[in-house]
N, C-alpha and C positions, 0 to 999 in steps of 0.2 A: 315407292311413294309412301309416306307416313299418313295413314288415314285414321281419323277418329270416327269410330262407329258408335252410333247412338241407337239404343233399342228400348223405347219406352214401353212399359207394361201397364197393367191396371193399377199398380200401387208402387212402382219403382222405376228407376231409370238405370239401365245397365250401359256401361261404356267400355270400349276397348280401343286402345291405340295400337294399330297393326302396321307393321312395316312390310309392304308387299314385295320388297326387293332386298330384304335383309340377308347378308351373306351367311348367317348362321342357320338360315332356314326360311324358305319362302313364307311370307305372311306371319312372321314372328310377332308374338304379343309383347309389346313394350311395357304396357301397363293396362290394368283393367280394374273395374270396381262396380259397385252397385250402390245407388243412393235411394233410400226409401222415402217416399213422398206420401202425404195425405191425399185422399182422392181429389180434393179441390186444388191441392198444390201443383198438380200436373199441368194446370192451366193458369196458375198465378204467375204473372210476369216477374214480380219482384222476388218471389221465392225461387222461381226457376233461374233467375239471374244469379242468385246466391249459390244455387246448386252448380251452375256452370263455372262460377269462380272456383269452387272446390275441385271440379273436374279439370279446370284450366291449370290449377296448381300442380295436379298430378301429371298433366300433359307436359307442362314446362320442365319438369324434372327429368322426363324421359324422352322427349322429342329432341332431335338434334338441333333444330332451329328454335326450340322453345314454344312452338305452336304447330298445330297440324297443317299438313299441306292440302288436305281435303277432308270433308266431313261426309260420311255416308249414313243415311237414315233408313231404318227398317220401317216400312209403312204397311199396315195389315191389309187395307182395302184400297185397291186402285180402280174399282168399278169397271165400266166399259172403256174408260178413257185411257188408262195407263196399262200397257202390256210389257214395257221395257223400262229400264232405269231412265230418269230424266233429271236435268239440271233444275235445282230448286229456284223458282222465281216467285214473285208475289201471286201470279196467276195460278201456279202449281199449288201453292199453299192454300189458296182460296178453294181450288177444286178438291183438295184433300179434306178440307173442312166441310164442304158440301156433301161428301160421302160419309160423314159421321154417323148418320142414322143406321148405316149398315155395319159400323164397327164403333159403337159409342164409347167403349173403354179405351180404344187405341188411337183412332185417327185424330181426335182433338189433341191428344198428347203429342203426337208426331208433329202436327202443325205448330203447336206452341214451341216445341223444341227447335224447329227450323227457324222460327222468328227469333228466339233467344240466342241461338248459335250465331245468327247473322249479326246480332248486336255485339256479342262477345268477341267474335272473330270476323269483323267486316272485311270483305274482299276475298275470304277463303271460299273456294268453290264448294257447294253442297250438292249432293246427289241423293235422290229418293229412289229406293229399291223396294219393289212391291211384292208382298207375299202372294198376291193373286196372279202375278204376271205369268208364272210358269204354266198356269192352268188355262191360259187363253187359247191354247191349241185344242181344248176339248171340243169335239164336234157338236153341232147344234142338237142332234137327236139325243145326246147324253146330257147336254146342259139345259135343255128346255123342260119346264114343268108343264104338265097337261092341264092348264087352266085356260079360261076364256081369253081370247085375243085382246079384248079391251083391258082386262086386268094385267095381262102380260106387258102391254105397251104403256100403260099408265104408270107403272111402277118398275123399278130396276130389278125385275124378277128373273133370275136365271141362276144356274149353278156357277159360282165363281171359284170356289175352292180356296184352300188356305194352306199354310205350311210350305208354300211353293219354294221359298228360298232354301229351306232345309232339305226338301225332297230333291231339288235340282243338284245341290251339293252332294247329297248321298249317292245320287246316280253317277256323278263324276267319279267319286271315290270308289264306288263299287265297280265301275267299268275298268278303272285302272287296276284294281285288285285282281279282277278276272281276266285282265288283258283283252278286253273287248272295247272296240271303238264306241265311245259314248253315243254318237248319233245312230248307232244300230242296236243299242241296249234295249232289251225287253225285260221289264222288271215290275215287281209289286213292292211298293215302298210303304211301310207302316211307320209313321211318325207318332210315337205314343209317349205322351207326357201327361201333364194335367189336362191339356187339350190333346185330342188324338184324331188322326185321320189316316186313311190309306189311299194310295194313288196307283192307278194302272198306267204304266209307262210303256209305250210302244215306239220303237225306233227313236228312243231318247226324248220323246215328247209325251206330255200328259194327255191321256185320252179319256180318263174318268177319274173321279175322286169322291170320297164319301161326304165331305162337308159341302154345303150347298150355297145358298144366297148369303147365309151367315155361318159362323162356326158351330151352330147348334146341331146341325143335322149329322147323322152318321153313327159313329161308334159311341159306346158308353164311355164317358170321360170322368174326370175327377168330380166335377160338380154339374156337368151338363148331361141331359137325358140321352142325347143322340136321337136316333129314329124313334118315332112314336106315331100312333094313330092321330091325325089332326082333330078327330072328334073329341079327343080328351081335352083339347083347348076349349072347344065349344062347351063341353060339359062343365068345366071349371068356371067359365064366364057365366053360364046360366045359373050356376050355384052362387054367383055374386062376386067372383074374383074380378078385379080390374085387369086391364091389359098389362099394366106395370107389375101387378102381383103375379100374373101368370108368367111373365118374363123372368121375374126373380126366382120363381119356383124351378123353372126349366133350365135356367142358366147357372143358378147359384146354389140350389138346394137339392139337386137331383144327382144322377150318375152314381159313382161309387160312394159318395157321401150319403146318399139316400139309402143305398143297399147295405152298406157296412158300417155306417156311422163315422167314417173317415174317408178322405179323398187321397190319402197317402198310401201308395201301393206297398211301401216297405212295411207299414203297420198292418196292412191287409195280409201280406205274405206271412208275417209273424203270427197273426191270428189264425190263419189257415193251418199252420203247423200245430197250433193248440186245439184245432178242431172246432173253432167257433162257427156255428151255422151261417150267420150273416156274412162273415168274411168269405166262407166257401161259396156262397151264392153269388157274391159280388165278383169274385175272381172268375167263376164259371160263366157268368153272364157276359162280362166284358170280353173274355177270351172267345166265347162262342160267337159273339157279334162280329169280332174281327175275323175269325176263321171263315164265317159265311162270306164276307167281302173278299177275302183272299181267294176262296174257291171260285167265286164269280169272276174276279179279275184275272185269274189264270186263263180263263176262256177269252177274255177281252184282249189280252196281250199275245194270245196265240201260244207261242213257246217261250215261257219265261227263262231268262238267263239266271235269275236269282229272285229270291224273296229277301227283302232287306228290312231289318228292324233298326230304327233310329229314335232319337228323343230320349228323355230321361228314363222313362219306364222301359222303353224298347231296348235301350242299351244296358240297363242295370238290373232288371228283374228277370233272373233266370227262371223263377217260378212262373211268371206270366208267359214267357216265351214257350216254356215246356207245355203249359196248359193249352196255348193256341195250337202248337204243333200236334198235340194229342188228337185234335180233330181232323188233321190233314193227312192222315195215313192213306185215304183213298186217292190222294194226289201223288202218292209215292214219297211223301216227306216224313222223315223220322229224326227225332232229336238225338244228338250225340251227347252223352253225359259229360264227357271231358270238355268238349268245346263249349257247352252251355253252362259251364261253371261261372260262378260270380267272380272268380279270381282272374279270369282272362280279360285283358284290356286291348284296346285298339281294334282295327278291323280284323274280324276272324269269323270262321264258319262255326255253326252250331248244329249242323245236320250230319247224318251219317254219310259215308262215301257212296252208298248205294241209293241215296235219295235221287229222285228224278231230276232235281236241280238244286243248287246250293242255297242254303239259308244263311245269310250273313248278318252280323252286327256291325253297323257303321256309326261311329261316334258323330253326333251332330255338332256342327260348328257354324251357326248362322252368321256370326260376326266375321269369320273368314270369308264367307261367301259375299257378304255385303262389301267388305273391304276390296275384294278382287273385282266385284262388279263396278264399284266406284272408280277404282284406278283404271280399269279397262275403258269405261265410258269416257273418262277425261282424256285418256291417251288417244282414243280414236278421233277426238275433236281438237287436238292440238294443231 
């Protein structure tokens, strides 16, 4: 099946046309691209329609029929309602829009894309695939925040988790590489990009993850603070900051950007080599935070089959991986200089043979996961 995958971000729309049954290789990329959009343009029907005409021209050149057989959408937040892929309907679009306060940069864009795709390709089935879905298996004691019951029930307050599409695909690829059945895989999966999270996977299911109700909690990220004392927010507001100003500081002006002056790990790595103190602090802070979570999650999953690095930084920054692993000697994990080289591509190990369990790098491919989930969902309902 030829599936057009749409992945809207905060300032762009990525698209992939994938053939899930291509003879040259399962889920081959027929065409792909990225369209940059102004912030308001992600919701502007006329601008989106123009964008879809551009995407449609690329699809027409590469799809055997001139149009996709199905459309798969990445949706960041599914809330309590959506745990598995669903067929896009007007009710589903409305529900995704109602969840926008929990993912204001992404859910409105996803809903707008669904509407516009329906206009551009009427009659083509659309499927929504949710980043939060993989984490619905997290037990209540790990998902619950210790706040009063009335606050808990009055608002959608719980640990939802994110990067689930990437983590689930990484688990499948790691299990195949290790020759382990995915439903029995125990792993710690670190998806590290501009946004970053780490997930504890036991018996192939998410049992805990570092991101919470929103993507702000957890690890030190490109521009997000990650974990902090909530009293800091109270302190900022008592000093005169509005809720929107606090949100902007913690989501867009914190993290690596605040520590090093840049959110780009490539620039930080180069600055570390030059011995720049701010870059050294940023690298050590981010690596230490992740190492703490990995150590804790090694207990949560009992006997890990693997520690997995995925995402742009996780895959490509050997400096970051080495710094994280430097903290994990007490777990019996040690970095292998050859395997952790920047030149090694594809799924590969980066730990020594005498490590307690293997440390793997698994390339992230969310679009492949979305295409496969879309094709599988529709095939089951034929």
